[in-house]
N, C-alpha and C positions, 0 to 999 in steps of 0.2 A: 659472246653477244654482250655488250655492256648495256646496263639500263640507262633510260634518259636522266641525266642528271639534273637535279633541281637547281644548282648553280654550282659554280667552279671557283676554287680558291688556288692561288700560286703554290702556297706551301700548306699541308695539312700534317698537323702533329697529332699522334695518338698516344694519350698518356699525359696525366697532370702532376706526375711527381717530379722529382728534381731534373731528370733526364728531359722530359717533356718541355717542362718550362722553361729550361736553359736553351733548349732547342729553338723554341718560340721566340725568345727575347733575341737570340742571335741572329735569327733569320730576321727579324724586324730591324734589328741594328744594321743589317747587311742590305736593307732596302727591299725586303719582301713583305708581302702581305701575307698574313698567317691567321690561320684558324687553329685552335687546339681543341680537341674532344677528349673527355674523361668519363669513364663509364660510372664512376660513382656520384652521388649527387653532392658529397663533400669529399673534395681531394684528400687522399692519404696515401695509399700505395706502400710500397716497401720503404720509401723515403719517411713516410709519417711514423713508421714503426721502428726507425733508427734512432741513433743519437745525433744524427745531423752533423757527422764527422767526415772529413775529406783528407784523405792522404795526399800531400802534395810538396814538391821540393823545389828551392829555390825563390820563396816567396818573399815578398817585402816584410810581413810579419816574423820570418824567421830572422831575417837580417837584423830587425829592431831589437830581437831578443838575443842576438849575438851567436845564433846557430849557424855553422858553416855547413852548407847542403847545397846539392846541385842535381841536376838531371843524371849526370853519370852515375853518381852513388845510388840515386833511386833505382836506375836501370840496373845496376849490379845486384842491388838487393832483391829486385823483383826476380832477376833471372837466377840468384842463389836460392830464394825460397822455393821456386818451381822446380829447382833442379834442371834448368835450362830446358824444360819442356812446355814452357808456354810459347805463344806466339810473339817472335822477337819484333815484329813490326808493331804490334799493339802494345808491347812493353815499351817499345822505344817512344812512341806516340804518347803513352801516359806519362812516362818520365819528362818528356820535353814540354807537354802542355798542361799537366795537371796545375803546376805551379802559376802560369800566366792566367790560366783560367780563374784560380781562386783570387789572384790579383784584380783581374776583371770585374769579379762579382763584387769585391770589395769597393772598386773605385767607380765603375760605371753603373753598377745596379744599387749602390750604397748597402751592401748587406755587410754586417758587422762580423765577419769571420776572422779569428785571430788564432795564432798558434796556441795549442792547448798545452801548457806546460806542465799540468798535471798529469798528461798521458805520456810517461817515460818511454823511451826507445825500447821495443820489446816485439817478440812474435815475427821477427824479420825485419823490421825498420831499425837501421843503425843509427838514425838520428831523429831528434825531435821533428816530426813533420805531420802530426795529425792537427787539424785545424777545425774550429768549430765556434759556434755561438754560445759563449760561456752562460751555463744557468739555462740554457733553452734546448729544446728536444728537437727531433727530426720533424714532428708535425708543426713546430713553430716555424721550420724552414720551409714547409710547403705553404702554409698561410702566408707567409712573407712574400714568396716567389708569386703567388697568385695576385697579391696587392701589386707587385711589379708588373704583372701582366695588365693589370688594370690601368696602372699608371703609362703603360706603353700603348694602349687603345688596342691591345690584342683581344679578339672575341674568342670568348671560351664557352664551349657547350658542355655542360654537365648532363649525367645520365645518359649518356649515348655510347652504346657498346659497339665495337668494331665487329660485324657479322660477316662480312664478305669483301674481298678485294677484287677489282676488275682490271685485268691488264690485257694488252694485244699479244700477238704471237712473239714479239720480240722480249717480252716481259716488263714492257714499260707500263707503269701504273698509270691508269686513266682515272680511277677514282674508287670510292668505298661505298659500301652499304652501312647504314648505322641503325642499330635496333633501339628503340624506346621502351622503357618498361610497361607501356600500355599496350605494346605490340605492334606498334607502327615503325615503318621503316623509312628512311630518308636516303636518297642517293646524291652523293656529293663527289664532283670532279675535282682533280688537283693537278698541278704540274709536277710536284714533288711529294712523297710521303715518308715521314719520319716514324718509325716505330719505336715508342719508348713506353710500350705497355707491360712491362714486367717480364719476370720469368715464368716457371712453371711449378714452383714449389706446392702449390695447392691443388695440382692434379695429381692424384694419388696413381693413376695408371701410368703417367709419365715418370714419376719418381721412382715407381716399381721397375719401370724398363731401364731407365738410364742409370739409377743409382739404387739397386736393389738393398744394399745394407741399411738405406734409410727409410725403406717403405713403412716401417711400423714406427718411426721416431714422430714425436709431436712436432707439428707444424706451427711455427711462431711467425710465419710470413702472412702477406695480405691475402686474404681468400680470393682475390681478382686475380692473383698470378697463376693463370691457368693456361699458359702456354700459346697464346694468341699469336704472338710473333713467330713462333716455331711452326705453327700450322700455316700461317700465311707464307712462310719461307719455304716450306715442303710443296705447297701449291705451285709456287713459282720456280722451283728448282733450285733453290739457294743452297749453298753449302751449310753445315752446321758445325759447330766446334766445340769440343771440351763438354759434352754434355754430361759427364759425370762428375763436373765440378760444382761445389756448393760450399756456402758457409754453415757449417754445424755450430752449435753453441751449446756448452756443457753446463751453462749456469742460469738457466731460466727458472725463476723461483716457483715453487709450487705451495700453495694454490694460487698465488697473486698473478703469475704470466708476466712478471717484469725481470728484465734481464739484470743479473748481477753486473755493474760495471766492470770491465776488463781490468782496470786498474786495482781492483781489490787482490788478485793474485799476484799481479805484477809488483804490488807493495809489499806482499808477503803472506797474503792468505793461501790456505792449502785446503784441499777436498778430502775428505773422509768418507768412508763407505759405512754400511750399517753394522760391520763389525770394528768400527773405530780406527780403522787402518788407512793410511794414505796409500794410493794406486797409481799415481801420475805425476809426471813433473808438469806442474801447472804453468810453467813459463815457455814450454816447447813449442806448443801448437795450438792457437787459439781457436781454431776450427776444428782440427783432428781431436781435440780433448774430448769431443762429445763420444767418440766411440769407446774409450774406456769407462766413461760414465755409464752408458748403455748397458756395458757388459757386467756391471756389478749386480750382486744378489740384491733383491728388492726393488721397489719402485721408484727410489731416489737416493741421493747422497747429500752431503752437507758440505757447505763452503764456510770454513772457520776462520776468523780474523780477529781483530782487537780493536780497541777504541782509538788507537791511532790511526789504523787504515781505514776506520769509518770516518774519521776526521778528514783525512785526505781525500776521500771521495764525496765530500759532502755537498760539494757544490754542483755534483752531477744529478739531473732531474730523477732519474731512476732511484738514486739512493734516497733522495729527499722523498719519494713515493712510498718506497719501502719502510721508512721511518715513520710516514705518516700512517701507515697501515699496521703499525706495531708489528711488521714481520720479523724483526730481528730478535733472537733469542740472546738473552744477556746473562753472564755468569761471572762470578768472580773468582772461581776456581774451575780446574779441571773435572773433579768429580762432580761439581754442580752442573757443568756444561754437559758431561756425558750423560747425568740424568735426565736434563731437559731434552736432549736430543735422541736418548734411547740407543746408546751405544755403550760397549764396555768400559769402564773408566780406565781400567789398566792399559788396554790397548791403545785408547786414546792418549794416555800419559806418555807412552812408549814412542808413539808418533811424534808426538810435538817435542819431546825430548830429543829425538833423533835429529830434527830439524835444527834445534838449537846446537846440538853438538856439531853438526856439519857446519853450521855458520861460524862458530868459533874456530873451527879447524880449517876452514876455507876449503873443505874437501866436499865433493859430491855425496848428497844423501842417498839413502836407499832407492830413491826413484830417479836417481841421476841429477836432480836440481843442483845447481851450483848457488850458494847463497853469497850474495855481495852486498849492496847497499838495501836491499830488501830484507827486511828483518822478520824473523819467525813471529808468529802470533804469541803475546804475553797477556797475562790477566790484567784488566778485566777483558773477558772474551765475548765475542759475538758469533752468531751463526745463523745461516740461512738454509733452508731447504730448497733443494734444485734437482732438475731433471734435464736431461739432453733433448735437444730439438734441432730441428733444421730451420735456419732463418730464411735463406734465398738462395737460389740457384746461380751458377757462376757460368754456365754454359748457355750458348743460344745461336743466333745467326752469325755466321763468319761474316767480318766486316774488314775493310782495309783501313789504312791510316787516316782516310778522311771520313771513316763512318759508312762508306757505300757498302751495301751488302753484296756479295760477290757469289758467284757459282762455284762448282767443284773445280773448274779449269781456272779459277782466279779471276776470270773477266767480271766486272761489276754489272749489276742489273741497272738499267739505265737512270732511274730515278727513285730508288728505294734506299734508305737510310735507317740505321738503328743504333741505339746505345742503351746504356744501363743493362737492366735486367734482361732485356730483349736480346741483347748481343753477347758474343762471345768475350769474356773478360781476361784477364791476365793472371789467373790462379792456377792455370796448368790444367791437367786432366781429373784432378781428384780434389779432395778437400784440404790436403796438406800444404797448399801452395798460397792459401789467402793470407793476404796482409790485412792489419786492423785498418778500417776506414777505407777499404779500396773499393768497396760497392758504390759508394757515393763518389769517389774520385774517378772511375770509369763512367758513372752517370753524367756527371757534369761536365767532364772532358770531351767525350763523344758527343754528349748533346750539343755542346757548343759548336764543334766541327761539323756535325750533322746539319745544324741549322744554318751556318753560314754557307756550307756547300748546296744545301737545298735551295737556298734563296739564289744562288748563282744561276742554277740550271731552270729555276721556274721563272724564266722570263716573260714578258709579256706576249711575245709572239707564241710561246709553248702554251699559254693560257688560252689563246685566242684558237689555237689549232685544236686544243682539247675539246672547246666550247663548240666547234664546227662537226665534231664526229656525232 
């Protein structure tokens, strides 16, 4: 029995991060009337805690930089990184549509995203395909998207949490209940519902259930990521997918809580434990590297690099923040650095010597890392104390190539869509399939597809039908 709705909107979007904003803007462009609701008073979400980077192929910015890349190569990279275990339909959709989505953001929304030539191909990407707003963070992306919502005349309600979804016997969404901080509840009808309300990394019980190996890891994701979309999907009989997938991160600075940019190890930075030893190939797995970090004795490890690598990452806001906080330990020699970070000088020296020997011989070092254009650290040195953390989940509601939420038999629910952290991504069943900047790639790509499809089905006749119920 649905409550009496106070009003009805054709398209209702839940979540004010990248996925929700792009869904709302796409729905409006397709002729739909849209309402976006966000649980926080200031929109942030996982997007706001990210670097604002998007992995996309075949973009105009790539072409301008002379980078040859296309959807086929992108798809092959996704399938290779996930060992063929991701959903091929979703992988194909991302490969085909992420590039056009970025171009649309640049051209139609006047968003200054360009190819980040400082983010070299690594961790599964075989080409330069990470795009961002140079010198700006994910929170800047959220703020800009909300300005674009205002420009488009899209209504946004802040401080409204999705507390209940109302549907008929066929699973058609009739509307939702929204809870306010003062305890009041509003009932809003809709012709189509887009769930862009994040994943479940902040729900400790869900993390323990679906990814027990991360149950005691630090959560550096948004505290609002508590599995709202999954709970809605379970209520409606939706299929879930890859619930054990997530982006772990091995380099969250302690105590600052700021991620070390991934370009630091890509350019030559190394991780050492409290014994002064290296223990992992820092270029093998951006997400999976969290596990060897968590396995080390002590409560932290160190990322060691040099002034050259610092300069290469200096345009990234996180590096700028770390420098402003004087977080970097600086030393002119290995013994001085060892004393600063509290590790044995002889083992640290041996570890760094082994990297240089491997680089000069073009042979793999003891961790299996093969050194090429990435140069091992040399004096003067830099070091940052880091811990392992979980950033965001990569499993969620199973969707199809149009971002429609589907049942276990593959049939779509009539008017329910999802994207971003709310939906299954293309990282496969665990942590090791994550490609850099894939989180926002799925958010904006499936957000755009969801918004356009939701606008198509939320026709005026459907709105009138809902209003009569």
